[in-house]
C-alpha positions in Angstrom: -25.3 13.7 4.4 -22.5 14.6 6.7 -22.8 17.7 8.9 -20.7 19.3 11.6 -21.3 21.7 14.5 -18.9 24.3 16.0 -18.4 21.8 18.9 -16.8 19.3 16.6 -19.6 16.9 16.5 -19.8 15.1 13.1 -23.3 13.9 12.2 -24.2 11.4 9.6 -27.8 12.0 8.7 -30.3 10.7 6.0 -32.1 14.0 6.1 -31.3 17.7 6.2 -29.8 18.6 9.6 -30.0 22.2 10.6 -29.1 21.7 14.3 -26.6 19.2 15.7 -28.1 15.7 16.6 -25.5 14.9 19.3 -27.4 14.5 22.6 -27.5 17.8 24.5 -26.2 19.8 21.7 -28.4 22.2 19.7 -25.9 24.2 17.7 -26.3 24.9 14.1 -24.5 22.6 11.6 -22.7 23.1 8.3 -22.9 20.5 5.5 -19.6 18.8 4.9 -20.6 16.3 2.3 -23.7 15.2 0.4 -22.3 11.6 0.8 -24.4 9.1 2.6 -22.6 6.2 4.3 -25.4 3.7 4.6 -23.6 1.4 7.0 -24.1 4.0 9.8 -27.9 3.7 9.4 -27.7 0.0 10.6 -26.7 1.5 14.0 -29.5 4.0 14.0 -32.1 4.4 11.3 -31.9 8.2 11.3 -28.1 8.4 11.6 -25.5 9.1 14.3 -23.0 11.6 15.6 -19.5 11.2 16.7 -16.8 13.7 17.9 -14.5 14.8 15.3 -11.5 13.8 17.6 -12.9 10.2 17.6 -13.2 9.7 13.9 -9.9 7.9 13.8 -11.6 5.1 15.7 -13.6 4.2 12.6 -10.3 3.8 10.7 -8.7 1.8 13.4 -11.5 -0.5 14.0 -10.7 -3.9 12.5 -14.4 -4.7 12.3 -15.4 -1.7 10.3 -16.0 -2.6 6.6 -13.3 -1.4 4.3 -15.6 0.6 2.1 -16.7 2.7 5.1 -13.1 3.4 5.9 -12.5 4.4 2.4 -15.4 6.8 2.4 -14.4 8.4 5.7 -10.8 8.8 4.5 -12.1 10.5 1.3 -14.2 13.0 3.2 -11.8 13.6 5.9 -8.3 13.2 4.1 -6.3 14.8 7.0 -7.6 12.2 9.4 -4.5 10.8 11.2 -4.3 7.1 11.8 -3.4 6.5 15.4 
């Protein structure tokens, strides 16, 4: 699932996430999407977090699989490509 906290941390998590998983942040999260992007679990088995402002880096990364980019663009349609 995909969650976000008020600090703008977007968390990709296999399980339910009530509090942000970003190191040093314990704010409550809201669920953005029930979608699981399994590729992220190759980096960390439980999931990972990224600043919302850095999500464009996933789209811009030439090594990122196209299916991952499409899933991110579907969930975050206003994500600008820089």
